[in-house]
RONU-256532 format. One line per 8 residues: their letters; for each residue x, y negated, z of C-alpha. Coordinates in steps of 0.05 Angstrom, whole numbers, padded with zeros to 5 digits. Layout:
<pts>
a	X:Y:Z  ...
</pts>
This chain:
<pts>
iggapfdv	-00057:-00193:00334  -00087:-00259:00342  -00065:-00325:00304  -00099:-00318:00233  -00102:-00343:00181  -00035:-00311:00166  00009:-00325:00109  00085:-00340:00091
tkmvvsdg	00103:-00378:00150  00057:-00337:00197  00067:-00267:00194  00100:-00203:00224  00172:-00203:00185  00206:-00140:00164  00273:-00131:00136  00253:-00100:00067
vasnlgmr	00283:-00031:00072  00245:00043:00087  00280:00051:00151  00244:-00008:00182  00194:00016:00232  00142:-00033:00206  00078:-00048:00240  00035:00008:00277
kffasnpa	-00037:00011:00298  -00082:00054:00333  -00150:00071:00316  -00207:00102:00356  -00248:00148:00322  -00310:00133:00280  -00284:00064:00287  -00323:00030:00220
aaftfpig	-00272:-00030:00225  -00228:-00070:00180  -00156:-00090:00195  -00099:-00134:00166  -00027:-00117:00171  -00001:-00185:00172  00071:-00167:00145  00117:-00177:00102
vngkytpa	00195:-00191:00075  00233:-00258:00087  00190:-00304:00046  00142:-00257:00021  00072:-00245:00053  00052:-00175:00026  -00005:-00151:00075  -00046:-00086:00077
ilnitass	-00110:-00091:00080  -00147:-00034:00120  -00221:-00018:00112  -00252:00040:00151  -00314:00066:00139  -00303:00124:00183  -00251:00171:00214  -00263:00237:00259
tvgyinvi	-00208:00227:00307  -00158:00167:00344  -00098:00159:00305  -00050:00112:00276  -00029:00082:00217  00038:00050:00206  00057:00004:00146  00136:-00010:00121
pvnsnhpa	00144:-00063:00070  00201:-00045:00020  00226:-00109:-00023  00248:-00066:-00081  00224:-00021:-00131  00207:00059:-00114  00274:00105:-00122  00236:00163:-00153
vldpnevl	00197:00113:-00211  00226:00133:-00279  00232:00064:-00310  00245:00011:-00254  00238:-00051:-00304  00167:-00028:-00315  00138:-00023:-00244  00135:-00073:-00185
hyywktes	00191:-00082:-00146  00160:-00079:-00076  00130:-00020:-00049  00092:00000:00019  00114:00061:00059  00058:00088:00097  00058:00128:00157  -00005:00164:00190
sgitgfkg	-00015:00210:00248  -00078:00241:00287  -00131:00215:00242  -00175:00268:00212  -00239:00250:00165  -00211:00185:00148  -00263:00151:00093  -00241:00082:00071
svtyqyla	-00193:00039:00030  -00124:00009:00035  -00114:-00049:-00013  -00031:-00079:-00008  -00023:-00150:-00032  00044:-00159:-00070  00068:-00227:-00111  00064:-00235:-00179
gdvaggpe	00137:-00249:-00180  00148:-00178:-00161  00118:-00155:-00226  00170:-00130:-00276  00157:-00109:-00350  00087:-00107:-00365  00032:-00135:-00374  00009:-00133:-00306
adyvaanl	-00062:-00123:-00339  -00034:-00046:-00361  -00004:-00026:-00285  -00032:00023:-00253  -00032:00041:-00175  00002:00100:-00155  00027:00132:-00089  00074:00193:-00071
mlpgsfws	00048:00232:-00021  00085:00255:00034  00109:00305:00057  00122:00331:-00010  00135:00296:-00086  00066:00290:-00111  00050:00228:-00147  -00019:00210:-00150
kattgaat	-00039:00156:-00201  -00103:00114:-00218  -00129:00127:-00289  -00110:00072:-00340  -00163:00025:-00352  -00187:-00048:-00330  -00248:-00009:-00299  -00208:00049:-00265
dnvdetlh	-00133:00030:-00257  -00146:00000:-00176  -00104:-00057:-00197  -00137:-00125:-00186  -00081:-00168:-00234  -00120:-00236:-00214  -00105:-00223:-00139  -00047:-00184:-00146
qarfnfng	-00068:-00121:-00108  -00069:-00046:-00106  -00123:-00014:-00079  -00119:00063:-00056  -00193:00100:-00036  -00195:00157:00009  -00253:00207:00026  -00248:00251:00087
vsnlsgdy	-00172:00255:00088  -00124:00269:00143  -00058:00241:00111  -00047:00178:00084  00029:00178:00096  00065:00167:00023  00095:00106:-00016  00048:00062:-00044
tagldpal	00066:00017:-00114  00037:00005:-00182  00072:-00005:-00248  00056:00020:-00321  00037:00088:-00331  00095:00114:-00368  00146:00085:-00317  00118:00127:-00257
pd	00123:00204:-00246  00062:00257:-00261
</pts>
């Protein structure tokens, strides 16, 4: 994808629902690469920034922006009113991170400084949450980003969001 820099007027626009196909990127084995999925929904640029430090096999990552709070949260008034459905296939030994950019207007309740990054790993029903605290919550409230780190995994499939710890399932 060429034409950077991307923004709300220059991006791949999704319809904002989980059933959308999203945007898929294939990666070679051992790519040591960075890639920005320049995606969003109408009026919202919410890219996913992928940093790969290692991956043992060829595979893909697919990102679907969803313009609502995650349906499984415990309190929709205390979580981000946005999440990213992410799918992966073929990858093994993946090391790196994915950072999801959100808009301040999608922050509900709060304060945002108390948000933690959380994801529902798929398949399954296991939620993983960052530890509360400014140094460990994996949320940058200045840049409005939630970051997820991976070390040697074979599956990135899941739903990624952020919110207050009590509003997210354990």
